[in-house]
Each structure stands twice: as structure tokens, then as C-alpha cells.
C-alpha positions in Angstrom: -8.4 8.0 -9.7 -8.3 8.0 -13.5 -9.0 4.3 -14.0 -9.7 3.2 -10.4 -12.5 2.7 -8.0 -14.0 6.1 -7.4 -15.7 5.8 -4.0 -13.4 3.6 -2.0 -10.4 4.8 0.0 -7.1 3.7 -1.6 -4.0 2.5 0.4 -2.9 -0.5 2.1 -6.0 -2.2 3.6 -6.8 -5.2 5.8 -10.2 -6.6 5.1 -11.6 -9.7 6.8 -13.8 -12.2 5.0 -16.8 -10.1 4.2 -19.1 -12.1 6.4 -17.4 -12.5 9.8 -17.6 -10.3 12.9 -15.0 -8.0 11.3 -15.7 -4.3 11.2 -15.5 -2.3 8.0 -12.9 0.5 7.8 -12.0 3.1 5.2 -8.4 4.1 5.0 -7.9 7.7 6.1 -5.7 8.7 3.2 -7.3 12.1 2.7 -6.9 13.0 6.4 -3.1 12.5 6.2 -3.2 9.5 8.5 -2.0 7.0 6.0 1.0 6.8 3.7 2.6 4.6 1.0 6.3 5.3 1.1 9.3 4.0 -0.9 13.0 3.9 -0.8 15.3 3.1 -3.8 19.1 2.7 -3.7 21.0 5.5 -5.4 24.3 4.2 -6.7 24.8 2.1 -3.6 25.6 5.2 -1.6 22.3 6.4 -0.3 18.5 6.0 -0.8 16.0 8.1 -2.7 12.9 8.3 -0.6 9.4 9.2 -1.7 5.7 8.5 -1.5 2.5 8.1 -3.5 0.3 11.1 -2.5 -3.0 9.8 -3.8 -4.5 6.4 -2.9 -7.7 4.8 -1.5 -8.6 1.7 0.3 -10.8 -0.2 2.7 -10.5 -3.1 5.0 -12.4 -5.3 7.5 -10.6 -6.1 10.7 -11.4 -8.3 13.7 -8.4 -8.6 16.1 -9.7 -12.0 17.3 -9.8 -13.4 13.7 -6.8 -11.7 12.0 -6.4 -14.6 9.6 -9.8 -13.8 8.1 -8.8 -10.2 7.2 -8.4 -9.1 3.6 -7.0 -5.9 2.0 -7.8 -3.8 -1.0 -5.8 -0.7 -2.0 -5.7 1.4 -5.2 -2.8 3.8 -5.9 -2.7 6.7 -8.4 0.8 6.2 -9.7 0.9 9.7 -11.2 1.0 10.9 -7.6 4.6 9.6 -7.2 6.6 12.2 -5.2 10.3 12.0 -4.5 10.5 15.7 -3.6 12.3 16.5 -6.9 10.2 17.6 -9.8 12.6 16.6 -12.6 13.3 13.2 -11.1 9.6 12.6 -10.6 9.0 13.4 -14.2 11.6 10.8 -15.2 10.3 8.2 -12.8 6.8 8.6 -14.2 8.0 8.3 -17.8 8.2 5.3 -20.0 11.8 4.8 -18.8 10.4 3.5 -15.5 6.7 3.2 -14.3 5.1 4.7 -17.4 2.2 6.5 -15.7 0.7 7.6 -19.0 -0.1 3.9 -19.7 -0.3 2.5 -16.1 -1.8 5.2 -14.0 -3.1 2.8 -11.3 -1.6 0.2 -9.1 -3.7 -2.2 -7.0 -3.2 -4.6 -4.1 -5.8 -7.2 -3.2 -5.0 -9.7 -0.4 -5.6 -13.4 -0.9 -4.8 -14.4 2.7 -3.6 -13.1 6.1 -1.3 -15.3 8.2 -1.5 -14.5 12.0 2.1 -14.6 13.5 1.0 -13.7 17.0 1.6 -10.7 19.2 -0.2 -8.4 16.7 2.1 -9.4 13.8 0.9 -10.9 10.6 1.8 -11.5 6.9 -0.6 -10.1 4.3 -0.3 -12.2 1.1 -1.9 -10.8 -2.0 -1.7 -9.8 -5.7 0.0 -6.5 -6.6 -0.7 -5.1 -10.1 1.9 -2.6 -11.1 3.2 -1.5 -14.5 0.6 -3.9 -16.1 2.0 -7.0 -14.3 0.2 -8.9 -11.5 2.5 -10.7 -9.0 2.0 -12.2 -5.6 3.7 -10.3 -2.7 3.9 -10.6 1.0 3.6 -7.6 3.4 5.1 -8.0 6.8 2.6 -6.1 9.0 1.7 -5.4 12.6 -1.1 -3.8 14.5 -0.3 -0.4 16.0 -3.6 0.1 17.9 -7.3 0.2 17.7 -10.0 2.0 19.6 -12.1 5.2 20.0 -11.0 8.5 18.6 -11.6 12.0 20.0 -14.5 12.6 17.6 -16.7 9.7 18.7 -15.6 7.3 16.0 -13.3 4.3 16.1 -10.0 3.7 14.3 -7.4 1.0 13.7 -3.8 1.5 12.7 -1.2 -0.8 11.1 2.3 -0.6 9.7 3.8 -2.9 7.0 6.8 -3.3 4.8 7.7 -5.3 1.7 10.5 -5.4 -0.9 9.5 -5.3 -4.6 11.9 -6.6 -7.2 11.6 -4.2 -10.1 12.3 -6.9 -12.7 9.3 -8.8 -11.5 7.1 -5.9 -12.8 9.1 -5.3 -16.0 10.4 -2.0 -14.6 13.9 -1.2 -15.8 16.8 -1.7 -13.3 19.4 1.1 -13.3 22.7 0.3 -11.7 22.2 -1.4 -8.3 18.6 -0.3 -8.0 17.1 -3.7 -8.6 14.5 -3.4 -5.9 12.3 -0.8 -4.0 11.6 -1.0 -0.3 8.0 -0.2 0.5 6.8 1.1 3.9 3.1 1.4 4.5 1.2 3.2 7.3 -2.5 2.6 7.5 -5.1 4.2 9.7 -8.7 3.2 9.1 -11.9 4.8 10.2 -14.6 2.4 11.3 -17.7 2.7 9.1 
């Protein structure tokens, strides 16, 4: 990352209070087992979908004490990829997310609310485009346990809607928001 944490894995992360029985995990973003995806309305007729290819993160997780979990993720915004080079260049420009000035986005949880049945809300602060705002991610546990290589993993999925105006990102037509879909697989440390 240009301006981010160098050694931590970046993505969506669930980290428990750093002193409980929670295990430490690193997000497997380099192993293609995690993704940060987005969808933006295009003229009200369809959605442009994409992802951020480079991110890092870590989390602590104890399924018996989900409410103590916390999350930290760092995203390289220059890695925005909508599968169309010219559109990506425009989205990265000062007309939208201005990656030359804001090349990193971060998310740090402030609390996790256990909703039962492996579902929970992750509440935290997202810093994007130079603005920090609270957001809530609707998340759920996919699974946790041993992997074939002798390690342990835990996986989650989450989603949230970001209102572009909240982050001073220009709205074009009916594209006033972006839907975020997050897939996180962590490797126990």
C-alpha cells in the first residue's frame, strides 16, 4: 500500500477485543480467498460491477463471543477494477474517488452486535475519499475449522450500502449509492 499499513492483510476483518479468547487471523487476500466487490447503478437500467484487487486486513474471532470481535481493513483504492480500463481511469480520477489524492480507504470496527444464528452487524468507521463516517455491515459466518494444509480458517460474508454524498463523491444520474459485498477468509495465526 502506498500510504497504508505494510505488514497487515487488508480487507474486511473481524477482530475481537485484543485480550479475549479470540484467535488472531490474517485475511487471505493474496491467496484469492477474499474479495471486496461493488455494484453501482448504471442509468437505472443495470449495474456496473467491480472490485478492489489490493487490500489487507486482520481480525480476531471467537464464535462464543462474537460481540467482542473487531475489524480492521485497508484498501488500495488505485486497485479499483470494473473490467473496463477507460471507465476505471475515469472512476479513479478527481471526478470520482480521486486516487491520486486518496489512495487508501480504511475500515475499523467500533462494535459488533450478535444477532444470533451466526449473523451479526459490524459497526465501524470507514474512511474513504478523505471523509470518515460510521457504517454498518450486515455479516454472517460461513464456517470455521481446519484446512487441508494443517492450519485453521474462518470465513464470513457481509454487505453494506454506501451513500456517495456521505463521502463527498459526486453523484451521476441515479447513481447515488454503491452496494458493497465483502467475502472474507482468514488464516489463523
